Structures are given as structure tokens and as C-alpha cells.
N, C-alpha and C positions, 0 to 999 in steps of 0.2 A: 503494500500499501505504500509507502511510505515513495519510493520510488517511478509511483507512478505520480506521488502527488509534485513531488523534485519538477517531472518534467515536465506535465500540466502549468507548474510557476514561467519553468525556462520558457516557454510556449510564449505564456501572457506575458511575462518580459520582455519578450522579443517583437512580439506585433505591438506592445506600448510603444519599446526602444523607437523600431520603424514608423508606426503612425505616426508620433510629437517631431520625430528629426526629417519628414518629408514635412509634414506643417511647416516648422522653421524652415529649412531652406529653403522655401516657398516664399515667405513671409522673407526672407531674407533673397531674391530674386524679386522684389515689385518694386516697384513706388508708388506709395497712401493715394497720390491724384492721380497716375493712369489707372487702377482698377478702381478709385470711391464709386464708381458708373454702375459699375459692374459689382461688386459686392455690397452698394450703399453701408458702407463705414461712416460711422460717428460722425461727424464734423471734429470734434480734436483730436484723431489716432493721424500723426503725420509717418511720415517717412523712419525717421532716427525713431520714435517708438516701433516701430512694426521693426524693424531694424534689429531694435535693443530687443522686444520678445523671439522675435525670430533666432539671435542667439545664444539665446538660456537656454531656447525647447530644444534647441541640436545638439548643444553640449550637454549639458540633462540627461538627453535620449541613449547618448556615448556611453555617461557612468552608470545608467539605467544597465547594461550591461559587464560595461567595459573589468569595472573591479572587481564584481564575481565573479566571471570567468577566467583574469588572470589567479583570480585568488587572495588578491591587493588588497585589504583593504575592505573584503567585506561588505562592509556595514554603508560604503559611501553609496551601494546599489541601492540600500533600503531607503537612504534619504533622497539619490536624485530619484526611485519611486516616489515616494509623499512628497514633493515636491513637484514633481508631474501632477499630479493628483490636488495639488491643489491650486493650477495655476487649471488643469480641469473645471476646477469649479469654478474660476472665477472666471473664466471664459466661460462654464453654465449660464451663472448668477448676473453677471454682467457685458452681453458678447457685445465687441468690436463691432460688428453689422447689425444692417438689419434685416437680411437679407430672409430672416424665416426665422423656423425649428428645428434647420434641416442643423445645421451646424452644431446646435445646445443639443441637439441628439449624439452626434458627433464628440461633440465634451461630454457626455453623461455615461457614456461605452467608455471613453478612456480612463472616465472616474473608477466605474467599473470596474478596469484591468489592474488602477494604477489598489484600488483598494485589495482586491485578488492576491494582487502581490503582496503586498505589505503588509496583508494576515494570514497568508500561510506561508511567510519566507518568519514569521517573527514566533508563528504555533510551528512552526519543522525545527526553530532555532533555540525556544523553549522547550521541544521534546529534546530532542540531544542532552539538554544538558542534563533534565530527567532522567535519563539514561546513564548518563557520568556516571552522574552523583548516588554511590551505594552506599550510604546513610541517610539517608530521605527515605522516607515511611513507604513514598507511594512504592519505589522501586523494588520493596521487601516481601519476598517471599511470604505471606503472610504462614504463622505457628497452625495450624489445626490440629488437633485429634486423630488419633488414628476410629475408624470406624468401630461403632460395636464395643466401645472399652469404658467398662464402667470406671469411673474415678479414681478406685486404688491399684488396678491395673494403668490408669495411663500415668501415673505419678511412677509406675515401677518403670513403663516404658522408656520415659522422658527423660526419665533422671540419668546424668552422664554416669558411663563407668567409672572415672575414679570414685567416685561417690559409692557405687555398687564394691567396688575392688575394700575404699576405704572399711565398710561398714565391715564387711567380715574379715576382715584384720581384726577389729577390735571387736567385734562382737556386737551381743544385741544392747543400747542402751537402757 
């Protein structure tokens, strides 16, 4: 089950990275005044703002995959995924275009992917930490009595061997 979850999370991470990288690169390659009539940008969006947002999205998209893939600061991937989720929230709450609900739906889908990756990676990390912990009560096997054994037989069965041999040497108390 852990392997399937890991593959699903990697697929979601790559989809999120490719989606945001594509969107960021598209924003880097255009001027606001050239596409204002096509996408209906609100008046306060400038080319510099569009390029800054595109640069941030493209860099974060690379950081979603690269640190975890290279196993160098893998938590940076989690942080970048959460940041892209925040960008998707901002895009859903205050869209930069008035083109309709099409962009809001894309942002909501990207937000859902980001939430899936963040929650999945956190759950995976906490499960790995619990499995590595020997003294944690959640990972220890429970002590159970053998079935169909009375209380006196149970005491004799679970008594360590050293106590049994010690009592034989001394005799009954």
C-alpha cells in the first residue's frame, strides 16, 4: 500500500509541477497589454507583475520535484508544494482575469493536487517516523495471554525463566 501511495503522490507532484511550470512560462512570454482583450485582465495587472508571478510559479514548479528527486532537502519540495497551493488559492479567490469560471476551475484543480501532495507526504513521513520508533506504544506488539488459560496458569506461563529457576533453588516461600 505504501508503494502505491508513493507512486500516486509522485504522479500528483509531477502533474502539479508541469501545470504550474507551463502556466508560469506562458506568463513570462507575454505582455499584459497584448493579451488584455483576449483574457480580460483587470486594469491593475501590469507586464512586470505578470512576469514576476510567472517567474515565481516556474521556480516553485521546479522546486516541487527537484529536491525530493535528488534527495537534497526533500522538505523543500513540501514547502514549494504548499506555496503553489497558496498561489492557487489566490488565483481562485481573486482571479487576475474576468474570462469566467474556466480559470477558477483550473486553479481549484491545482489546489486539490497541492493539498493531496502535502497531506500525503506529511502522512507518509509521520508513518515512517512511527515505524522507526521502537519505544512508541503504537508500534509495539500488544502483550496478550494465551487463549483458554486461567489466571494462575497465565502467571506461570508468562513468568520469566530466571524466576522459575531461582524459586527452584531456594524452595517454596
